[in-house]
LOSE-443858 format. One record per residue (C-alpha): residue number from 1; x, y, z. Coordinates in nm, 2 decimals, padded with zeros to 4 digits. Example, Ala and Ser with C-alpha at 12.3 -4.5 7.8 and 13.67 -1.06 7.14 Angstrom:
<1 <01.23 -00.45 00.78>>,
<2 <01.37 -00.11 00.71>>,
REM end
This chain:
<1 <02.50 03.34 -00.85>>,
<2 <02.42 03.67 -00.59>>,
<3 <02.17 03.45 -00.38>>,
<4 <02.30 03.20 -00.12>>,
<5 <02.22 02.88 -00.05>>,
<6 <02.03 02.86 00.27>>,
<7 <02.14 02.59 00.54>>,
<8 <01.95 02.47 00.86>>,
<9 <02.07 02.20 01.07>>,
<10 <01.83 01.94 01.24>>,
<11 <02.02 01.88 01.58>>,
<12 <01.87 01.56 01.69>>,
<13 <02.06 01.38 01.95>>,
<14 <02.35 01.15 01.82>>,
<15 <02.21 01.16 01.47>>,
<16 <01.89 01.20 01.28>>,
<17 <01.85 00.81 01.21>>,
<18 <01.68 00.63 01.49>>,
<19 <01.96 00.40 01.45>>,
<20 <02.24 00.62 01.50>>,
<21 <02.33 00.54 01.87>>,
<22 <02.44 00.19 01.71>>,
<23 <02.73 00.33 01.51>>,
<24 <03.07 00.32 01.66>>,
<25 <03.09 00.69 01.61>>,
<26 <02.81 00.75 01.86>>,
<27 <02.90 00.83 02.22>>,
<28 <02.66 00.67 02.45>>,
<29 <02.45 00.91 02.70>>,
<30 <02.52 01.20 02.47>>,
<31 <02.15 01.29 02.41>>,
<32 <02.16 01.39 02.77>>,
<33 <02.48 01.60 02.73>>,
<34 <02.41 01.98 02.70>>,
<35 <02.78 02.00 02.60>>,
<36 <02.73 01.74 02.28>>,
<37 <02.44 01.98 02.17>>,
<38 <02.66 02.30 02.18>>,
<39 <02.94 02.09 02.00>>,
<40 <02.69 02.03 01.75>>,
<41 <02.60 02.39 01.70>>,
<42 <02.95 02.53 01.71>>,
<43 <03.03 02.30 01.42>>,
<44 <02.76 02.43 01.23>>,
<45 <02.84 02.82 01.31>>,
<46 <03.16 02.70 01.21>>,
<47 <03.05 02.60 00.87>>,
<48 <02.84 02.93 00.87>>,
<49 <02.48 02.76 00.89>>,
<50 <02.21 02.99 00.89>>,
<51 <02.04 02.82 01.19>>,
<52 <02.00 02.51 01.37>>,
<53 <01.70 02.36 01.45>>,
<54 <01.58 02.14 01.76>>,
<55 <01.25 01.91 01.70>>,
<56 <01.01 01.80 01.98>>,
<57 <00.71 01.62 02.08>>,
<58 <00.51 01.63 02.38>>,
<59 <00.54 01.27 02.40>>,
<60 <00.84 01.00 02.40>>,
<61 <00.86 00.75 02.13>>,
<62 <00.75 00.39 02.17>>,
<63 <01.06 00.25 02.09>>,
<64 <01.20 00.05 02.40>>,
<65 <01.54 00.13 02.29>>,
<66 <01.51 00.50 02.28>>,
<67 <01.62 00.76 02.54>>,
<68 <01.37 00.78 02.86>>,
<69 <01.41 01.20 02.83>>,
<70 <01.49 01.48 02.61>>,
<71 <01.57 01.83 02.66>>,
<72 <01.29 02.14 02.61>>,
<73 <01.40 02.27 02.29>>,
<74 <01.36 02.67 02.40>>,
<75 <01.57 02.57 02.73>>,
<76 <01.81 02.41 02.54>>,
<77 <01.86 02.66 02.27>>,
<78 <01.97 02.89 02.55>>,
<79 <02.26 02.72 02.68>>,
<80 <02.36 02.71 02.30>>,
<81 <02.31 03.07 02.25>>,
<82 <02.55 03.14 02.54>>,
<83 <02.82 02.91 02.34>>,
<84 <02.75 03.08 02.00>>,
<85 <02.78 03.42 01.84>>,
<86 <02.58 03.39 01.49>>,
<87 <02.37 03.10 01.42>>,
<88 <02.00 03.12 01.44>>,
<89 <01.81 02.90 01.72>>,
<90 <01.51 02.72 01.62>>,
<91 <01.30 02.55 01.86>>,
<92 <00.99 02.36 01.82>>,
<93 <00.67 02.43 02.01>>,
<94 <00.33 02.24 01.99>>,
<95 <00.02 02.50 01.91>>,
<96 <-00.22 02.20 02.06>>,
<97 <-00.07 02.18 02.39>>,
<98 <00.12 02.52 02.52>>,
<99 <00.00 02.83 02.64>>,
<100 <00.05 03.10 02.38>>,
<101 <00.16 03.37 02.59>>,
<102 <00.42 03.16 02.77>>,
<103 <00.56 03.07 02.47>>,
<104 <00.58 03.41 02.34>>,
<105 <00.73 03.55 02.63>>,
<106 <01.02 03.24 02.65>>,
<107 <01.06 03.27 02.28>>,
<108 <01.12 03.68 02.30>>,
<109 <01.34 03.61 02.59>>,
<110 <01.59 03.36 02.41>>,
<111 <01.58 03.60 02.11>>,
<112 <01.68 03.90 02.35>>,
<113 <01.96 03.72 02.52>>,
<114 <02.07 03.57 02.19>>,
<115 <02.11 03.91 02.00>>,
<116 <01.80 03.85 01.78>>,
<117 <01.87 03.48 01.67>>,
<118 <01.55 03.30 01.77>>,
<119 <01.25 03.13 01.60>>,
<120 <00.96 02.89 01.70>>,
<121 <00.87 02.63 01.48>>,
<122 <00.53 02.59 01.54>>,
<123 <00.37 02.24 01.50>>,
<124 <-00.01 02.11 01.55>>,
<125 <00.09 01.79 01.74>>,
<126 <-00.09 01.46 01.61>>,
<127 <-00.13 01.17 01.75>>,
<128 <-00.34 01.01 02.05>>,
<129 <00.00 00.91 02.27>>,
<130 <00.05 01.28 02.29>>,
<131 <-00.32 01.35 02.39>>,
<132 <-00.30 01.09 02.65>>,
<133 <-00.03 01.33 02.81>>,
<134 <-00.26 01.61 02.86>>,
<135 <-00.54 01.40 03.00>>,
<136 <-00.75 01.34 02.65>>,
<137 <-00.90 01.01 02.51>>,
<138 <-00.79 01.11 02.16>>,
<139 <-00.65 01.39 02.00>>,
<140 <-00.84 01.70 01.88>>,
<141 <-00.92 01.63 01.49>>,
<142 <-00.74 01.80 01.19>>,
<143 <-00.94 02.11 01.18>>,
<144 <-00.95 02.17 01.53>>,
<145 <-00.58 02.11 01.58>>,
<146 <-00.52 02.38 01.27>>,
<147 <-00.81 02.62 01.41>>,
<148 <-00.62 02.63 01.78>>,
<149 <-00.26 02.66 01.57>>,
<150 <-00.42 02.99 01.37>>,
<151 <-00.54 03.13 01.73>>,
<152 <-00.21 03.03 01.90>>,
<153 <-00.01 03.21 01.64>>,
<154 <-00.22 03.52 01.61>>,
<155 <-00.17 03.57 02.00>>,
<156 <00.20 03.49 01.98>>,
<157 <00.24 03.76 01.70>>,
<158 <00.03 04.00 01.88>>,
<159 <00.24 03.96 02.22>>,
<160 <00.55 04.02 02.04>>,
<161 <00.39 04.36 01.89>>,
<162 <00.38 04.46 02.24>>,
<163 <00.70 04.36 02.36>>,
<164 <00.91 04.48 02.06>>,
<165 <00.72 04.81 01.98>>,
<166 <00.53 04.70 01.65>>,
<167 <00.69 04.36 01.61>>,
<168 <00.99 04.47 01.38>>,
<169 <01.23 04.27 01.62>>,
<170 <01.09 03.98 01.70>>,
<171 <01.16 03.57 01.67>>,
<172 <01.06 03.45 01.36>>,
<173 <00.80 03.17 01.29>>,
<174 <00.87 02.83 01.12>>,
<175 <00.59 02.59 01.01>>,
<176 <00.61 02.27 00.90>>,
<177 <00.26 02.10 00.82>>,
<178 <00.25 01.93 00.47>>,
<179 <-00.13 01.91 00.46>>,
<180 <-00.38 02.20 00.28>>,
<181 <-00.45 02.37 00.62>>,
<182 <-00.07 02.36 00.69>>,
<183 <00.00 02.55 00.42>>,
<184 <-00.25 02.81 00.46>>,
<185 <-00.11 02.84 00.82>>,
<186 <00.25 02.88 00.70>>,
<187 <00.13 03.11 00.40>>,
<188 <-00.04 03.38 00.68>>,
<189 <00.23 03.33 00.94>>,
<190 <00.54 03.16 00.87>>,
<191 <00.89 03.33 00.76>>,
<192 <01.04 02.98 00.71>>,
<193 <00.86 02.64 00.60>>,
<194 <01.05 02.31 00.68>>,
<195 <00.91 02.06 00.43>>,
<196 <00.94 01.70 00.34>>,
<197 <00.93 01.56 -00.01>>,
<198 <01.11 01.29 -00.25>>,
<199 <01.32 01.50 -00.46>>,
<200 <01.36 01.87 -00.59>>,
<201 <01.03 01.86 -00.80>>,
<202 <00.83 01.80 -00.53>>,
<203 <01.03 02.07 -00.34>>,
<204 <00.97 02.32 -00.64>>,
<205 <00.58 02.22 -00.62>>,
<206 <00.54 02.29 -00.27>>,
<207 <00.74 02.63 -00.30>>,
<208 <00.54 02.77 -00.59>>,
<209 <00.22 02.66 -00.41>>,
<210 <00.33 02.84 -00.06>>,
<211 <00.41 03.16 -00.25>>,
<212 <00.10 03.18 -00.43>>,
<213 <-00.10 03.13 -00.12>>,
<214 <00.12 03.35 00.04>>,
<215 <00.05 03.65 -00.23>>,
<216 <-00.32 03.58 -00.20>>,
<217 <-00.28 03.68 00.17>>,
<218 <-00.10 04.00 00.07>>,
<219 <00.25 03.90 00.20>>,
<220 <00.56 04.06 00.04>>,
<221 <00.74 03.83 -00.26>>,
<222 <01.00 03.59 -00.12>>,
<223 <00.77 03.54 00.16>>,
<224 <00.80 03.25 00.29>>,
<225 <01.10 03.11 00.26>>,
<226 <01.09 02.73 00.18>>,
<227 <01.36 02.51 00.30>>,
<228 <01.32 02.12 00.18>>,
<229 <01.46 01.82 00.42>>,
<230 <01.75 01.64 00.28>>,
<231 <01.93 01.36 00.48>>,
<232 <02.28 01.31 00.30>>,
<233 <02.45 00.98 00.36>>,
<234 <02.81 01.12 00.31>>,
<235 <03.12 00.87 00.25>>,
<236 <03.43 00.83 00.07>>,
<237 <03.27 00.67 -00.22>>,
<238 <02.91 00.63 -00.30>>,
<239 <02.88 00.28 -00.24>>,
<240 <03.03 00.35 00.10>>,
<241 <02.78 00.57 00.15>>,
<242 <02.50 00.32 00.04>>,
<243 <02.64 00.11 00.30>>,
<244 <02.59 00.33 00.58>>,
<245 <02.24 00.38 00.52>>,
<246 <02.17 00.00 00.52>>,
<247 <02.38 -00.05 00.82>>,
<248 <02.17 00.18 01.01>>,
<249 <01.84 00.06 00.83>>,
<250 <01.93 -00.30 00.92>>,
<251 <01.91 -00.22 01.28>>,
<252 <01.53 -00.16 01.23>>,
<253 <01.45 -00.42 01.00>>,
<254 <01.21 -00.71 01.09>>,
<255 <01.11 -00.52 01.43>>,
<256 <00.74 -00.44 01.32>>,
<257 <00.43 -00.63 01.17>>,
<258 <00.42 -00.42 00.84>>,
<259 <00.02 -00.47 00.81>>,
<260 <-00.07 -00.37 01.17>>,
<261 <00.19 -00.07 01.16>>,
<262 <00.18 00.04 00.81>>,
<263 <-00.25 00.06 00.85>>,
<264 <-00.27 00.35 01.09>>,
<265 <00.00 00.57 00.89>>,
<266 <-00.16 00.52 00.54>>,
<267 <-00.55 00.55 00.71>>,
<268 <-00.66 00.20 00.58>>,
<269 <-00.71 -00.14 00.72>>,
<270 <-00.47 -00.37 00.55>>,
<271 <-00.56 -00.65 00.73>>,
<272 <-00.54 -00.99 00.47>>,
<273 <-00.33 -00.79 00.20>>,
<274 <00.03 -00.98 00.15>>,
<275 <00.28 -00.82 00.33>>,
<276 <00.52 -00.90 00.02>>,
<277 <00.24 -00.74 -00.23>>,
<278 <00.19 -00.39 -00.31>>,
<279 <00.02 -00.11 -00.13>>,
<280 <-00.38 -00.11 -00.23>>,
<281 <-00.32 00.26 -00.33>>,
<282 <-00.66 00.27 -00.51>>,
<283 <-00.84 00.18 -00.16>>,
<284 <-00.64 00.48 00.06>>,
<285 <-00.82 00.76 00.21>>,
<286 <-00.82 01.01 -00.10>>,
<287 <-00.81 01.31 00.19>>,
<288 <-00.48 01.29 00.35>>,
<289 <-00.49 01.56 00.55>>,
<290 <-00.75 01.40 00.75>>,
<291 <-00.46 01.16 00.88>>,
<292 <-00.26 01.22 01.19>>,
<293 <00.07 01.28 00.98>>,
<294 <-00.03 01.36 00.60>>,
<295 <00.36 01.38 00.52>>,
<296 <00.43 01.04 00.60>>,
<297 <00.14 00.90 00.44>>,
<298 <00.19 01.07 00.13>>,
<299 <00.55 00.93 00.15>>,
<300 <00.40 00.61 00.18>>,
<301 <00.18 00.60 -00.14>>,
<302 <00.49 00.78 -00.32>>,
<303 <00.71 00.48 -00.22>>,
<304 <00.45 00.22 -00.38>>,
<305 <00.35 00.42 -00.68>>,
<306 <00.73 00.54 -00.78>>,
<307 <00.94 00.27 -00.66>>,
<308 <00.70 00.00 -00.63>>,
<309 <00.79 -00.11 -00.29>>,
<310 <00.58 -00.40 -00.11>>,
<311 <00.38 -00.34 00.22>>,
<312 <00.67 -00.47 00.40>>,
<313 <00.93 -00.27 00.19>>,
<314 <00.75 00.06 00.24>>,
<315 <00.68 -00.03 00.63>>,
<316 <01.04 -00.12 00.70>>,
<317 <01.16 00.22 00.50>>,
<318 <00.95 00.45 00.73>>,
<319 <01.00 00.28 01.00>>,
<320 <01.40 00.24 00.98>>,
<321 <01.47 00.60 00.96>>,
<322 <01.18 00.78 01.16>>,
<323 <01.14 01.13 01.08>>,
<324 <01.44 01.14 00.83>>,
<325 <01.24 00.94 00.59>>,
<326 <01.01 01.22 00.49>>,
<327 <01.30 01.40 00.36>>,
<328 <01.50 01.32 00.06>>,
<329 <01.80 01.10 00.05>>,
<330 <02.12 01.18 -00.10>>,
<331 <02.38 00.89 -00.12>>,
<332 <02.76 01.02 -00.22>>,
<333 <03.09 01.16 -00.24>>,
<334 <03.13 01.52 -00.11>>,
<335 <03.17 01.63 -00.46>>,
<336 <02.81 01.44 -00.56>>,
<337 <02.64 01.59 -00.24>>,
<338 <02.76 01.93 -00.31>>,
<339 <02.68 01.89 -00.69>>,
<340 <02.32 01.81 -00.62>>,
<341 <02.28 02.07 -00.37>>,
<342 <02.40 02.33 -00.62>>,
<343 <02.21 02.21 -00.89>>,
<344 <01.91 02.25 -00.65>>,
<345 <01.99 02.58 -00.57>>,
<346 <02.02 02.68 -00.95>>,
<347 <01.68 02.54 -01.00>>,
<348 <01.51 02.77 -00.76>>,
<349 <01.54 02.62 -00.42>>,
<350 <01.61 02.87 -00.15>>,
<351 <01.77 02.63 00.08>>,
<352 <01.77 02.29 00.28>>,
<353 <01.72 02.21 00.63>>,
<354 <01.96 01.93 00.69>>,
<355 <01.92 01.60 00.88>>,
<356 <02.24 01.45 00.93>>,
<357 <02.21 01.08 01.03>>,
<358 <02.50 01.05 01.26>>,
<359 <02.61 01.38 01.50>>,
<360 <02.86 01.52 01.58>>,
<361 <03.08 01.31 01.33>>,
<362 <02.85 01.38 01.03>>,
<363 <02.81 01.76 01.09>>,
<364 <03.19 01.77 01.12>>,
<365 <03.24 01.58 00.80>>,
<366 <02.99 01.81 00.61>>,
<367 <03.13 02.11 00.73>>,
<368 <03.50 01.97 00.62>>,
<369 <03.40 01.87 00.29>>,
<370 <03.07 01.98 00.13>>,
<371 <03.06 02.34 00.27>>,
<372 <03.42 02.44 00.10>>,
<373 <03.27 02.33 -00.22>>,
<374 <02.96 02.53 -00.19>>,
<375 <03.18 02.80 -00.12>>,
<376 <03.39 02.73 -00.43>>,
<377 <03.09 02.75 -00.62>>,
<378 <02.95 03.08 -00.50>>,
<379 <02.65 02.94 -00.34>>,
<380 <02.74 02.96 00.02>>,
<381 <02.89 03.26 00.26>>,
<382 <03.25 03.28 00.31>>,
<383 <03.17 03.49 00.64>>,
<384 <02.86 03.58 00.83>>,
<385 <02.75 03.93 00.71>>,
<386 <02.45 03.96 00.93>>,
<387 <02.42 03.90 01.32>>,
<388 <02.04 03.82 01.35>>,
<389 <01.85 03.52 01.23>>,
<390 <01.60 03.74 01.02>>,
<391 <01.94 03.88 00.84>>,
<392 <02.07 03.58 00.75>>,
<393 <01.72 03.44 00.60>>,
<394 <01.65 03.80 00.46>>,
<395 <01.48 03.92 00.14>>,
<396 <01.74 03.86 -00.09>>,
<397 <01.64 03.45 00.05>>,
<398 <01.43 03.43 -00.27>>,
<399 <01.53 03.18 -00.51>>,
<400 <01.57 03.29 -00.89>>,
<401 <01.50 03.08 -01.20>>,
<402 <01.87 03.02 -01.30>>,
<403 <02.03 02.95 -01.61>>,
<404 <02.24 02.70 -01.48>>,
<405 <02.25 02.32 -01.58>>,
<406 <01.99 02.06 -01.48>>,
<407 <02.03 01.93 -01.12>>,
<408 <02.31 01.68 -01.14>>,
<409 <02.23 01.30 -01.14>>,
<410 <02.53 01.15 -00.97>>,
<411 <02.41 01.18 -00.60>>,
<412 <02.11 00.93 -00.57>>,
<413 <01.81 01.07 -00.45>>,
<414 <01.61 00.78 -00.28>>,
REM end
């Protein structure tokens, strides 16, 4: 196969799982250690990844066990840029609570000093807790947030065009909204789209939708590059991989009221429903785009319909793993994980955004065990051929409909 599997790594503290800090492999305080993030990025660069990605929110979480501070992404990526050579650097920015020209200048500075490796991940931040940080009683509604995002990205792109003599050499734009408005925004502006979902069929359906929307806006074929999120639990045996996931999930179980917690997520009052009973799917809003987190609400519905989980089961599944839960979970050995990713690629998926539950140990294990198998199969580079993020993700990123086998089933998707 001539086209490569794109690999992006979500760099998140000591791991993407909210209970990663409890694992013996985690180092206390690493979330506030610049050298820790540099180490993870260097591991990804050793594995010849296309990019590392830093998520962010303008408000800290409500978990009292969480860290009281986090690094601002573009500032942290500047430190990482100095200690790396080729890997792309993607930082999240809120289009609701930032000044576009300030962001444009800061991102362009990172792009220049890193030799063309920068991108911003533009998110239309949702949630009243975030709004309160900026003196607002409530978040702007869904339509306003995406109108703000459109104006924000237009202003950013105009600024970059002036700074780079036409915009040819500029940071890339990444977008991650799963709603219809989010997809339209991506179709107009994004070079790369990060996506949640529930397996390869969701990934392919979103990819087809984005390409249709982008073509309607006159954008070239292969734009944007869609990278579905995958959280791989990698171990010596499949059973050990499941035990790792269960061990981490168990830390968060029993810590929430499933009725009170899940109701706002799905946009329905679940009072009076049996937490051990089914989610009342028919009573949920038919317009999930109006919810604060359409992707999480959609996954809750999916877990109820496809897996038949109870209200408690859905709430604890979503709460236990945090953001990683809106991604596809894989459990297996290096061979099983690699076979699944190869199968996805041959079926038409351009690449994946990896969210390792433990970092740096999980990243190191993936690079040492899975990457060589991807290289052996001819779907991952054996050396960097380009120096910029645009070069890494270039025009050959468009997936093809391959004649290879169907996606393997030996690594469990859940």
